[in-house]
C-alpha positions in Angstrom: -31.6 -7.1 -5.7 -29.5 -9.3 -3.2 -25.9 -9.8 -4.4 -25.0 -13.6 -5.5 -22.4 -14.9 -4.0 -22.5 -18.3 -5.8 -20.0 -19.4 -8.6 -20.9 -22.1 -10.8 -17.5 -24.2 -11.3 -16.9 -26.3 -14.8 -13.7 -28.6 -15.4 -13.3 -28.1 -19.0 -10.6 -30.5 -19.2 -8.4 -30.1 -22.2 -10.1 -28.3 -24.6 -9.0 -26.3 -28.1 -8.2 -22.6 -27.1 -11.0 -21.1 -29.8 -13.9 -23.7 -28.9 -12.9 -22.4 -25.2 -13.0 -19.0 -26.2 -16.3 -19.0 -28.0 -17.8 -20.5 -24.9 -16.3 -18.1 -22.6 -17.8 -15.3 -25.2 -21.3 -17.3 -24.7 -21.2 -16.8 -21.0 -19.9 -13.0 -21.1 -22.5 -11.9 -23.5 -25.5 -13.7 -21.8 -24.4 -11.9 -18.5 -24.2 -8.9 -20.0 -27.6 -8.9 -21.9 -29.2 -9.9 -18.6 -27.7 -6.9 -16.9 -29.4 -5.1 -19.5 -32.5 -6.3 -19.6 -32.8 -6.1 -15.6 -32.3 -2.0 -15.9 -35.9 -2.3 -17.6 -37.6 -4.2 -14.8 -38.9 -3.5 -11.2 -36.1 -5.1 -8.5 -38.8 -7.8 -7.8 -38.7 -9.1 -11.5 -35.0 -8.6 -12.0 -33.0 -12.2 -12.8 -30.0 -12.0 -10.8 -26.7 -12.6 -13.3 -24.5 -15.8 -12.7 -21.3 -16.4 -11.9 -18.8 -18.8 -13.3 -15.2 -19.9 -13.2 -13.9 -22.4 -15.8 -10.7 -24.5 -15.4 -9.3 -26.2 -18.7 -5.7 -27.3 -20.4 -5.3 -26.4 -23.7 -3.2 -27.4 -26.7 -0.1 -25.6 -27.4 -1.4 -22.0 -28.5 0.0 -18.4 -28.3 -2.2 -15.7 -27.7 -2.0 -12.0 -28.2 -3.8 -9.3 -26.2 -5.1 -5.8 -27.4 -1.8 -4.1 -26.0 0.4 -6.4 -27.2 3.1 -6.1 -30.2 3.1 -9.4 -32.7 7.1 -9.1 -33.0 6.9 -10.6 -29.4 5.9 -13.7 -31.5 9.1 -15.1 -32.6 8.1 -17.8 -34.9 6.4 -17.7 -38.5 3.4 -19.5 -39.9 5.5 -22.4 -40.8 7.4 -22.4 -37.4 3.7 -22.6 -35.5 2.8 -25.5 -37.5 6.4 -27.4 -36.8 5.5 -26.6 -33.1 2.3 -28.0 -33.1 0.8 -24.5 -32.2 -1.5 -22.2 -33.1 -2.0 -18.3 -32.4 -4.9 -15.9 -32.1 -5.1 -12.2 -31.6 -7.9 -11.9 -28.6 -9.6 -9.2 -26.8 -7.9 -9.2 -23.3 -5.5 -6.8 -21.8 -1.9 -7.5 -21.7 0.7 -8.8 -24.2 2.0 -12.4 -25.6 1.5 -15.9 -23.6 1.2 -19.2 -23.8 -1.0 -21.8 -23.0 -0.3 -25.5 -23.1 -0.7 -29.2 -21.7 0.4 -28.9 -17.6 -0.5 -25.0 -17.5 -3.8 -24.4 -15.6 -5.9 -21.8 -17.1 -8.6 -20.3 -15.1 -11.5 -17.9 -16.6 -13.8 -16.2 -14.3 -16.7 -15.2 -15.7 -18.1 -12.7 -12.9 -20.3 -10.3 -12.7 -18.4 -7.8 -10.4 -21.8 -6.1 -9.0 -22.0 -9.4 -7.4 -18.9 -8.9 -5.3 -17.4 -5.4 -5.6 -17.1 -3.0 -8.6 -13.0 -2.6 -8.6 -10.9 -4.0 -11.0 -7.3 -3.5 -9.3 -8.7 -5.3 -6.2 -10.2 -8.1 -8.8 -6.9 -8.3 -10.2 -5.3 -8.5 -6.8 -7.9 -11.3 -5.6 -6.3 -13.6 -8.5 -3.0 -13.1 -7.8 -3.8 -13.9 -4.0 -5.4 -17.1 -5.1 -2.3 -18.3 -6.6 0.1 -16.6 -3.9 -1.7 -18.7 -1.0 -2.0 -21.8 -3.1 1.8 -21.5 -3.7 2.5 -21.6 -0.1 0.8 -24.4 0.7 3.4 -26.2 -1.7 6.2 -24.2 0.5 6.8 -22.1 -2.6 7.3 -18.1 -1.4 5.7 -15.9 -4.4 4.7 -12.7 -4.8 4.1 -9.5 -7.3 6.5 -7.3 -9.5 5.5 -3.6 -9.1 4.0 -2.7 -12.1 3.6 -6.2 -13.5 0.3 -8.0 -13.5 0.8 -11.8 -12.4 2.5 -13.8 -9.8 6.5 -14.0 -9.5 9.4 -15.5 -7.5 12.0 -13.8 -6.3 10.5 -10.3 -8.1 12.9 -7.9 -5.9 15.9 -9.8 -7.3 16.1 -9.0 -11.1 18.6 -11.9 -11.8 16.3 -14.3 -10.4 13.0 -13.1 -11.0 10.9 -15.6 -12.8 6.8 -15.8 -13.7 5.2 -18.6 -13.1 1.6 -17.3 -13.4 0.5 -14.3 -16.2 -2.9 -12.7 -16.1 -4.9 -10.9 -18.6 -8.6 -10.0 -18.2 -11.2 -8.3 -20.3 -13.9 -6.3 -18.2 -17.0 -4.8 -19.4 -20.2 -3.5 -17.8 -18.3 -5.0 -14.6 -18.5 -8.2 -15.9 -15.0 -10.2 -16.8 -13.7 -12.5 -18.7 -10.2 -14.2 -19.6 -8.1 -14.7 -16.8 -4.5 -16.5 -15.4 -2.1 -18.9 -16.9 -0.7 -21.1 -13.8 2.5 -23.0 -15.3 1.8 -26.0 -13.2 3.6 -28.8 -14.9 4.2 -27.0 -18.2 6.9 -27.4 -20.7 8.5 -24.3 -20.5 10.6 -24.1 -23.9 7.6 -23.1 -25.5 8.4 -19.5 -23.8 11.3 -19.3 -26.1 9.4 -18.7 -28.8 8.1 -15.6 -27.6 8.9 -12.6 -25.7 6.6 -13.6 -22.3 4.1 -10.5 -21.9 6.4 -8.4 -23.6 9.1 -8.7 -21.0 12.3 -9.2 -22.4 14.6 -9.3 -19.0 13.0 -11.7 -16.5 12.6 -15.8 -17.0 9.7 -17.8 -16.6 9.3 -21.0 -14.5 6.6 -23.3 -13.3 5.6 -25.3 -10.1 7.0 -28.9 -11.0 10.6 -27.0 -11.8 10.8 -25.4 -8.4 9.6 -28.4 -6.7 11.7 -30.8 -8.7 8.6 -32.8 -9.3 5.4 -33.3 -11.1 2.3 -31.8 -9.6 -1.4 -33.7 -9.0 -3.6 -31.5 -11.0 -6.6 -33.0 -9.2 -5.0 -31.7 -5.6 -3.6 -28.2 -7.1 -7.7 -27.4 -8.5 -8.9 -27.9 -5.0 -6.6 -26.0 -3.3 -7.0 -23.1 -5.7 -11.0 -23.3 -6.0 -10.6 -23.1 -2.0 -8.3 -19.9 -1.9 -10.5 -18.5 -4.5 -13.5 -18.9 -2.7 -12.2 -17.5 0.3 -11.2 -14.6 -1.3 -14.3 -13.5 -3.1 -16.7 -15.1 -0.3 -18.7 -17.3 -2.7 -20.0 -20.7 -2.8 -19.1 -23.3 -5.7 -22.5 -25.2 -7.6 -20.1 -27.9 -9.2 -21.4 -28.8 -12.9 -20.0 -31.5 -14.8 -21.3 -30.7 -18.2 -21.1 -27.4 -19.5 -23.7 -27.4 -22.0 -26.0 -28.0 -19.5 -25.6 -24.0 -18.6 -26.3 -22.9 -22.2 
């Protein structure tokens, strides 16, 4: 069976975190189910698995990964409500992070057997998508040794700040979850957590670095272009997510 280098792109707009998580899970589970079913079929009868890239913005929400510490959420239930925020323990890697309006979240649901079976390379490609996109805005970004995500001035402890957090799940080489890229984010919400469990470094956003808000439509196109080049894939646009179920 030849590798399928097509990715279905879906822009979900603004969507509740739990509803989006459930939708991710449905696509993920269907992909895994198809992979298992293909094992019992001759190559000519196997059905190629689909790949997806979801873009979304969430209402204010904090999520805690499998390896995270609940103490890194600095709010109790009443304070969460006062901040119009929700909180979920989820099945990705990593610690605690924040999603909210103005942050562009991406969820790639890829069968890495269609690309390459190397989770470290996959994470580096996600980071590189953000790094290349930031370069187009004149912002130099990079990586911080031992810390997943995208950083500015990572080599300077006094100036280091994170602009994009990442956490993924991968099972049977199928991925879910992804990145939270602070584009026009309200950074005050990060004051309510120890982001990613890292207490000695700050967070930032693209609009803070540029001193002006960023056109979300334009940055989505730049991200898609860089993602497509790195993964050597073509996008199939889908306006309505439900049609793919």
